[in-house]
C-alpha positions as semicolon CSV with decimal commas, in nm:
position;residue;x (nm);y (nm);z (nm)
1;X;1,126;5,251;-5,763
2;X;1,190;4,876;-5,758
3;X;1,436;4,922;-5,475
4;X;1,178;5,123;-5,277
5;X;0,911;4,852;-5,333
6;X;1,148;4,573;-5,223
7;X;1,243;4,764;-4,913
8;X;0,875;4,823;-4,828
9;X;0,796;4,452;-4,873
10;X;1,087;4,357;-4,649
11;X;0,962;4,590;-4,374
12;X;0,616;4,434;-4,404
13;X;0,757;4,082;-4,364
14;X;0,961;4,185;-4,060
15;X;0,653;4,344;-3,905
16;X;0,452;4,026;-3,958
17;X;0,725;3,812;-3,800
18;X;0,739;4,041;-3,497
19;X;0,362;4,021;-3,456
20;X;0,370;3,639;-3,480
21;X;0,646;3,617;-3,218
22;X;0,449;3,842;-2,983
23;X;0,134;3,634;-3,028
24;X;0,320;3,307;-2,972
25;X;0,490;3,441;-2,662
26;X;0,161;3,560;-2,524
27;X;-0,001;3,228;-2,605
28;X;0,275;3,035;-2,433
29;X;0,241;3,252;-2,123
30;X;-0,133;3,193;-2,128
31;X;-0,078;2,820;-2,139
32;X;-0,207;2,756;-2,491
33;X;0,065;2,502;-2,572
34;X;0,094;2,304;-2,251
35;X;0,066;1,934;-2,324
36;X;-0,165;1,732;-2,543
37;X;-0,373;1,417;-2,525
38;X;-0,083;1,220;-2,676
39;X;0,147;1,317;-2,387
40;X;-0,065;1,294;-2,073
41;X;0,057;1,507;-1,787
42;X;-0,244;1,551;-1,564
43;X;-0,512;1,330;-1,411
44;X;-0,782;1,474;-1,634
45;X;-1,094;1,623;-1,479
46;X;-1,095;1,406;-1,165
47;X;-1,069;1,589;-0,835
48;X;-1,020;1,326;-0,563
49;X;-1,094;1,433;-0,206
50;X;-0,792;1,596;-0,047
51;X;-0,608;1,450;0,250
52;X;-0,700;1,085;0,185
53;X;-0,470;0,808;0,062
54;X;-0,601;0,471;-0,048
55;X;-0,378;0,166;-0,032
56;X;-0,334;-0,110;-0,289
57;X;-0,100;-0,406;-0,326
58;X;-0,028;-0,695;-0,558
59;X;0,092;-0,755;-0,913
60;X;0,453;-0,683;-1,001
61;X;0,366;-0,727;-1,369
62;X;0,154;-0,412;-1,365
63;X;0,375;-0,221;-1,119
64;X;0,545;0,012;-1,372
65;X;0,202;0,126;-1,493
66;X;0,063;0,141;-1,141
67;X;0,363;0,348;-1,032
68;X;0,288;0,594;-1,312
69;X;-0,076;0,613;-1,205
70;X;0,025;0,652;-0,842
71;X;0,260;0,937;-0,935
72;X;0,003;1,128;-1,141
73;X;-0,340;1,068;-0,993
74;X;-0,445;1,308;-0,721
75;X;-0,113;1,489;-0,731
76;X;0,080;1,178;-0,627
77;X;-0,066;1,155;-0,276
78;X;-0,400;0,981;-0,326
79;X;-0,273;0,626;-0,396
80;X;-0,010;0,411;-0,225
81;X;0,063;0,088;-0,414
82;X;0,298;-0,190;-0,299
83;X;0,442;-0,427;-0,559
84;X;0,432;-0,751;-0,359
85;X;0,312;-1,004;-0,617
86;X;-0,037;-1,114;-0,719
87;X;-0,057;-1,387;-0,454
88;X;0,020;-1,140;-0,177
89;X;-0,221;-0,890;-0,328
90;X;-0,502;-1,148;-0,313
91;X;-0,408;-1,227;0,048
92;X;-0,406;-0,858;0,138
93;X;-0,751;-0,787;-0,006
94;X;-0,883;-1,104;0,159
95;X;-0,751;-0,986;0,494
96;X;-0,876;-0,631;0,424
97;X;-0,536;-0,474;0,487
98;X;-0,564;-0,286;0,155
99;X;-0,843;-0,102;-0,025
100;X;-0,777;-0,281;-0,353
101;X;-0,572;-0,577;-0,466
102;X;-0,406;-0,616;-0,805
103;X;-0,359;-0,956;-0,965
104;X;-0,275;-1,097;-1,305
105;X;-0,465;-1,409;-1,201
106;X;-0,841;-1,393;-1,146
107;X;-0,970;-1,530;-0,819
108;X;-1,010;-1,908;-0,805
109;X;-1,325;-2,059;-0,657
110;X;-1,137;-2,138;-0,335
111;X;-1,003;-1,782;-0,310
112;X;-1,350;-1,641;-0,374
113;X;-1,493;-1,863;-0,101
114;X;-1,231;-1,729;0,143
115;X;-1,334;-1,366;0,094
116;X;-1,527;-1,204;0,379
117;X;-1,758;-1,025;0,134
118;X;-1,850;-1,009;-0,235
119;X;-1,564;-0,884;-0,453
120;X;-1,571;-0,711;-0,791
121;X;-1,311;-0,796;-1,057
122;X;-1,207;-0,500;-1,271
123;X;-0,969;-0,552;-1,566
124;X;-0,716;-0,268;-1,544
125;X;-0,466;-0,346;-1,818
126;X;-0,323;-0,617;-2,039
127;X;0,022;-0,721;-2,146
128;X;0,247;-0,994;-2,277
129;X;0,466;-1,240;-2,087
130;X;0,788;-1,324;-2,269
131;X;1,062;-1,590;-2,242
132;X;1,385;-1,409;-2,153
133;X;1,728;-1,568;-2,181
134;X;2,098;-1,497;-2,147
135;X;2,307;-1,642;-2,428
136;X;2,592;-1,402;-2,508
137;X;2,633;-1,352;-2,881
138;X;2,309;-1,531;-2,973
139;X;2,041;-1,323;-3,150
140;X;1,668;-1,347;-3,083
141;X;1,561;-1,711;-3,063
142;X;1,247;-1,884;-3,180
143;X;1,046;-2,085;-2,927
144;X;0,721;-2,277;-2,944
145;X;0,489;-2,408;-2,676
146;X;0,621;-2,763;-2,691
147;X;0,982;-2,658;-2,645
148;X;0,908;-2,412;-2,365
149;X;0,705;-2,678;-2,186
150;X;0,977;-2,939;-2,227
151;X;1,239;-2,696;-2,094
152;X;1,029;-2,628;-1,784
153;X;0,954;-2,998;-1,743
154;X;1,328;-3,071;-1,751
155;X;1,302;-3,278;-2,069
156;X;1,510;-3,036;-2,276
157;X;1,823;-2,969;-2,075
158;X;2,082;-2,821;-2,314
159;X;2,073;-2,519;-2,540
160;X;2,188;-2,712;-2,847
161;X;1,898;-2,958;-2,820
162;X;1,799;-3,078;-3,166
163;X;1,437;-2,957;-3,136
164;X;1,550;-2,607;-3,039
165;X;1,816;-2,606;-3,309
166;X;1,563;-2,715;-3,572
167;X;1,347;-2,404;-3,530
168;X;1,653;-2,177;-3,519
169;X;1,833;-2,256;-3,844
170;X;2,161;-2,075;-3,890
171;X;2,200;-2,002;-3,520
172;X;2,490;-2,166;-3,339
173;X;2,359;-2,267;-2,999
174;X;2,598;-2,347;-2,713
175;X;2,631;-2,691;-2,558
176;X;2,574;-2,541;-2,214
177;X;2,300;-2,677;-1,990
178;X;1,984;-2,466;-1,964
179;X;1,941;-2,303;-1,623
180;X;1,567;-2,260;-1,563
181;X;1,437;-1,969;-1,353
182;X;1,085;-1,927;-1,218
183;X;0,900;-1,703;-0,972
184;X;0,946;-1,806;-0,610
185;X;0,656;-1,589;-0,483
186;X;0,286;-1,610;-0,552
187;X;0,274;-1,461;-0,899
188;X;0,015;-1,366;-1,157
189;X;0,292;-1,375;-1,415
190;X;0,340;-1,740;-1,320
191;X;-0,034;-1,792;-1,360
192;X;-0,018;-1,655;-1,715
193;X;0,295;-1,855;-1,799
194;X;0,166;-2,183;-1,658
195;X;-0,177;-2,128;-1,815
196;X;0,002;-2,105;-2,150
197;X;0,210;-2,417;-2,081
198;X;-0,106;-2,601;-1,976
199;X;-0,276;-2,500;-2,300
200;X;0,025;-2,626;-2,499
201;X;0,090;-2,953;-2,317
202;X;-0,143;-3,216;-2,174
203;X;0,150;-3,339;-1,965
204;X;0,193;-2,996;-1,808
205;X;-0,181;-2,954;-1,754
206;X;-0,198;-3,292;-1,579
207;X;0,126;-3,238;-1,387
208;X;0,235;-2,900;-1,249
209;X;-0,079;-2,734;-1,386
210;X;-0,157;-2,363;-1,372
211;X;-0,161;-2,131;-1,073
212;X;0,003;-1,838;-0,902
213;X;0,222;-2,071;-0,695
214;X;0,300;-2,419;-0,826
215;X;0,579;-2,673;-0,783
216;X;0,813;-2,644;-1,080
217;X;0,985;-2,972;-1,176
218;X;1,322;-2,803;-1,236
219;X;1,500;-2,475;-1,187
220;X;1,547;-2,211;-0,920
221;X;1,317;-1,938;-0,798
222;X;1,350;-1,561;-0,782
223;X;1,108;-1,315;-0,627
224;X;0,905;-1,075;-0,843
225;X;0,940;-0,986;-1,209
226;X;1,236;-0,766;-1,123
227;X;1,409;-1,054;-0,945
228;X;1,371;-1,293;-1,239
229;X;1,477;-1,025;-1,487
230;X;1,781;-0,926;-1,284
231;X;1,895;-1,284;-1,226
232;X;1,866;-1,382;-1,593
233;X;2,037;-1,064;-1,704
234;X;2,348;-1,136;-1,498
235;X;2,359;-1,517;-1,528
236;X;2,463;-1,681;-1,857
237;X;2,270;-1,980;-1,998
238;X;1,951;-1,897;-1,806
239;X;1,590;-1,879;-1,922
240;X;1,300;-1,718;-1,739
241;X;0,970;-1,540;-1,796
242;X;0,867;-1,181;-1,723
243;X;0,627;-0,913;-1,837
244;X;0,728;-0,743;-2,163
245;X;0,793;-0,416;-1,978
246;X;1,070;-0,568;-1,768
247;X;1,242;-0,722;-2,070
248;X;1,235;-0,404;-2,279
249;X;1,330;-0,165;-2,001
250;X;1,604;-0,399;-1,881
251;X;1,749;-0,454;-2,228
252;X;1,714;-0,830;-2,183
253;X;1,696;-1,067;-2,481
254;X;1,359;-1,233;-2,524
255;X;1,240;-1,484;-2,776
256;X;0,982;-1,501;-3,048
257;X;0,699;-1,743;-2,970
258;X;0,510;-1,940;-3,234
259;X;0,140;-1,854;-3,245
260;X;-0,151;-2,076;-3,359
261;X;-0,112;-1,942;-3,715
262;X;0,239;-2,090;-3,721
263;X;0,424;-1,759;-3,712
264;X;0,706;-1,671;-3,473
265;X;0,613;-1,342;-3,310
266;X;0,828;-1,108;-3,102
267;X;0,604;-0,944;-2,843
268;X;0,518;-0,576;-2,882
269;X;0,240;-0,342;-2,776
270;X;0,082;-0,371;-3,120
271;X;0,073;-0,750;-3,146
272;X;-0,041;-0,801;-2,786
273;X;-0,318;-0,545;-2,846
274;X;-0,409;-0,733;-3,162
275;X;-0,423;-1,057;-2,964
276;X;-0,656;-0,903;-2,706
277;X;-0,885;-0,775;-2,981
278;X;-0,886;-1,101;-3,176
279;X;-0,943;-1,316;-2,866
280;X;-1,254;-1,108;-2,787
281;X;-1,332;-1,295;-2,462
282;X;-1,680;-1,313;-2,316
283;X;-1,678;-1,080;-2,017
284;X;-1,853;-1,196;-1,700
285;X;-2,023;-0,957;-1,460
286;X;-1,785;-0,793;-1,215
287;X;-1,907;-1,013;-0,930
288;X;-1,895;-1,336;-1,134
289;X;-1,596;-1,569;-1,178
290;X;-1,324;-1,453;-1,418
291;X;-1,102;-1,756;-1,357
292;X;-1,153;-1,908;-1,701
293;X;-1,135;-1,583;-1,899
294;X;-0,840;-1,620;-2,134
295;X;-0,689;-1,429;-2,426
296;X;-0,404;-1,676;-2,479
297;X;-0,334;-1,813;-2,826
298;X;-0,545;-1,569;-3,025
299;X;-0,588;-1,675;-3,388
300;X;-0,462;-1,370;-3,578
301;X;-0,158;-1,416;-3,802
302;X;0,045;-1,157;-3,613
303;X;-0,095;-1,207;-3,262
304;X;0,146;-1,266;-2,976
305;X;0,023;-1,586;-2,805
306;X;0,112;-1,523;-2,438
307;X;-0,114;-1,225;-2,374
308;X;-0,333;-1,171;-2,069
309;X;-0,551;-0,926;-1,882
310;X;-0,456;-0,804;-1,536
311;X;-0,708;-0,704;-1,272
312;X;-0,796;-0,493;-0,970
313;X;-1,004;-0,652;-0,694
314;X;-1,232;-0,450;-0,465
315;X;-1,525;-0,518;-0,235
316;X;-1,866;-0,429;-0,370
317;X;-2,013;-0,316;-0,036
318;X;-1,728;-0,105;0,097
319;X;-1,884;-0,004;0,427
320;X;-2,003;-0,359;0,484
321;X;-1,654;-0,499;0,425
322;X;-1,449;-0,244;0,619
323;X;-1,693;-0,083;0,860
324;X;-1,569;0,241;1,015
325;X;-1,212;0,161;0,904
326;X;-1,302;0,300;0,560
327;X;-1,464;0,643;0,553
328;X;-1,702;0,762;0,286
329;X;-1,433;1,005;0,169
330;X;-1,186;0,718;0,128
331;X;-1,451;0,517;-0,059
332;X;-1,502;0,812;-0,293
333;X;-1,127;0,834;-0,353
334;X;-1,115;0,462;-0,432
335;X;-1,403;0,484;-0,678
336;X;-1,257;0,794;-0,840
337;X;-0,923;0,619;-0,887
338;X;-1,080;0,304;-1,028
339;X;-1,278;0,502;-1,281
340;X;-0,981;0,724;-1,370
341;X;-0,747;0,426;-1,415
342;X;-0,971;0,254;-1,673
343;X;-1,039;0,577;-1,865
344;X;-0,785;0,861;-1,852
345;X;-0,520;0,635;-1,697
346;X;-0,517;0,414;-2,006
347;X;-0,339;0,690;-2,197
348;X;-0,021;0,598;-2,007
349;X;-0,030;0,229;-2,104
350;X;0,137;0,207;-2,445
351;X;0,438;0,421;-2,350
352;X;0,509;0,167;-2,074
353;X;0,450;-0,134;-2,305
354;X;0,102;-0,220;-2,175
355;X;-0,214;-0,251;-2,383
356;X;-0,477;0,022;-2,348
357;X;-0,808;-0,144;-2,268
358;X;-1,047;-0,167;-2,565
359;X;-1,379;0,015;-2,546
360;X;-1,588;-0,293;-2,462
361;X;-1,377;-0,375;-2,155
362;X;-1,379;-0,011;-2,040
363;X;-1,758;-0,012;-2,071
364;X;-1,782;-0,333;-1,865
365;X;-1,551;-0,181;-1,603
366;X;-1,768;0,130;-1,577
367;X;-2,072;-0,085;-1,510
368;X;-1,886;-0,280;-1,240
369;X;-1,753;0,034;-1,072
370;X;-2,105;0,180;-1,065
371;X;-2,216;-0,112;-0,843
372;X;-1,980;-0,018;-0,558
373;X;-2,177;0,092;-0,251
374;X;-2,134;0,265;0,082
375;X;-2,411;0,251;0,342
376;X;-2,649;0,110;0,083
377;X;-2,597;0,384;-0,176
378;X;-2,379;0,406;-0,483
379;X;-2,046;0,574;-0,412
380;X;-2,030;0,913;-0,588
381;X;-1,727;0,994;-0,802
382;X;-1,582;1,312;-0,945
383;X;-1,457;1,150;-1,267
384;X;-1,791;1,147;-1,448
385;X;-2,075;0,901;-1,485
386;X;-1,979;0,535;-1,438
387;X;-2,256;0,407;-1,666
């Protein structure tokens, strides 16, 4: 009797397993298990107009994220982005050769005055800029603002300088001269880097200053983040600066930087996001000046100090700026993409080492996007309400 009962129970278990397998197979075929919000694979509910491609250009810092957006949004045909540097992106939007520019540096008053029409500044992402270096056999180094400034001023010229050695106890630094590398093109990454140096040093602020293209006292230039990263990676004894994404994806050593709390922090998505939150900058209207908006040197104990927003630049009155060169359908595609990038598109940020925008910045972006017009009316979008 016991044997009969055991055999009956076994048959029941087998039957249940078979039923579960059938249900799972049917569910898979029906698409129940395709993707999740943690692994984005589609552009969400947006349905951009077919047969139209909008063009953007600018920031190399944000290019890996922009490339991901370009590849996903609208089936990979709705957006064409050229990674030419923030300076070139500002020039392109000024000359109206693109539908949107991307820059890690907000427009200066002179750049704003040169625009043919009113522009809207839309924060699209945020990230960290890190000091990269090539010292074979040397582990992660500590840096502070004074030392980084003195290196770029040419006042610290060798790796075994006493000031650098003092904040790296136990590390044997080589006697080799420091080879300084900077961006040779107009660069938002340079704007972030030199804004940080200006904040750390009155001498730097009064001398080279901050900007997308400045005269560096020492060193040699390389074009784009990829150019600086590649040069440092293959050239011993060099130091440069790039976006965190380029350092991590390139496997390049980058240093910890001392923050205002006195802690040496190695940049990551978490501590740059923390810096953005703790800085909590006052956000201007989209058509106002963003030039002095800064999230550098946030006060949190674990915040990475060289953190910054990056932006997209578009004209508010699209038909007024471009005339018949931009159709209403293209304007709708542009507005759809802008809205998608600051909402659904943010889900791609962290996996590429960028900071997803916090809710308050997304809300401000939605308000700005809602002001975009064509022939005197708000441009409709298929991505949902912009307010």
